[in-house]
Steps between C-alpha positions, in 0.01 A plus 500: 500500500538518880782317670266254667137426573406741773376338821270690730437425866212603723579772757224365722411134549135551401346767279166576337501746211289604203641365173459836325689673781769232492528537122502881497764521773730240344408476130861530383597200715186291455495524120850353476572141590569469872537219751284518810629385838156457656152366426257697279122469489381729219124552480433666164150645538500719188672483163638229272880515535747235393725415793833338413603223741829325421462554124137382510246768403195471727192672358295650780123547515326729750463342845798267460732422790856403407730323747877539462756312705809669638794510255261519203609729217215720379414810298188715511325608181647828373162612363355536851125555521442250780425518870437277797658398827828335594607300803876476549655289775820325598588157633589649836152655531305181428729219609488495878505121524611200293135446411481850350817440297370166371167658407660768283745255343217267398229756424341458157498880477877548510617159382279410205729271303306544175424871467492839669227478764203729453131502586207678342255646752126529453243418770766469770666837431325655801660245734848594379413870525382454859826331602702771329302770686561322831874501431488868406303580816748311718790692350327823605512387864794564724777249444487285812609148593186347347505671160750270319303189598166656405632604158666164444176315584298724268753442222490124562121508463541697176738233369275212607202661328715552191604134498135398517421717199808374313383142536159592357658645188742376234746328731676163481548360849797275567390215723670516838722207583856378457525622138392851599743505793792393280410758236487782755829391659661485157358841407640661815843342450502595132436866580812524715730266304422532126809708431747240626304173479343385174506122545183320610710255700621779729147610587380142546783443745408812696138383524613142583318337209612332179503689169227267380276582797551875456420467130182310585393775740553794263359312199186402686443840661614736224549288189862615500830329573735637767745589221234708326436691822873565546537623143193723525633669814846556352353635177266737685793660681706508180222688317457741791869587495530519123198723453547736791870529581808600303709213634699322231405154377809368676402665830143368483618150413746502788231629739279207400773243557646457151882491495525586131291748296466245221331255737247764604434598137440136401273448802298814426462415131386148585221625725387810311592452132700824507838613627528726806602791274198443272264486797644818651471685168145379444384603846676836507336595171153384603 
């Protein structure tokens, strides 16, 4: 097993590329689990691959667009046989203002709290193709002072059109309001603090609400308690590290904020019905 999950960054802030070309040029990297440091929009136009996203197998049909947030861990199907288009971009490319940052942070495409966001195209496929062609055409022009804004606006329109389609399909919308705001604040804080902070009280204090109010918000919006969300995030990282690194159980437990290996083992068993060693063995032999 590799020493750690490989993380790949984008040499340019914005890139359009054919999925087959991307796959052929980097198949050895893409078919192993890797963490992405930028946003992916994968438009699978041909083939029926199974794309692994944070241990969740996503079965793809032709003309499916998959949206992956930065820091997602993914793996392309080793069998290949698929093609399409990919849009890759960074925060620094899109987020020129606070409004841009807020849009990406709250977008139902990159922050679906129930599943990996995807849309199935049919009648509207030509609209997406037209926007993609406009972005390709703009990239052929000389890079001048206007190009970044033009590309960013075209991408924004692509995302807005995608959100419209997402809402027409199998999507559960969380009603905007105080509950939604608290959930998103909690989610952001959890992502940066789950290793060292596992008590709901600590997050509630950071958000300036009571534990009861935070529990009401997450229960109403997601049908989950804050503690469940904390445990799910810790367990996701534990599984990533167990399955795809050769770090010892002690090292992984310490990395996740457990002072003693026995505490980590008990925690893992409680939330997965197996020990860390059993999980690692099961996954490595799969």
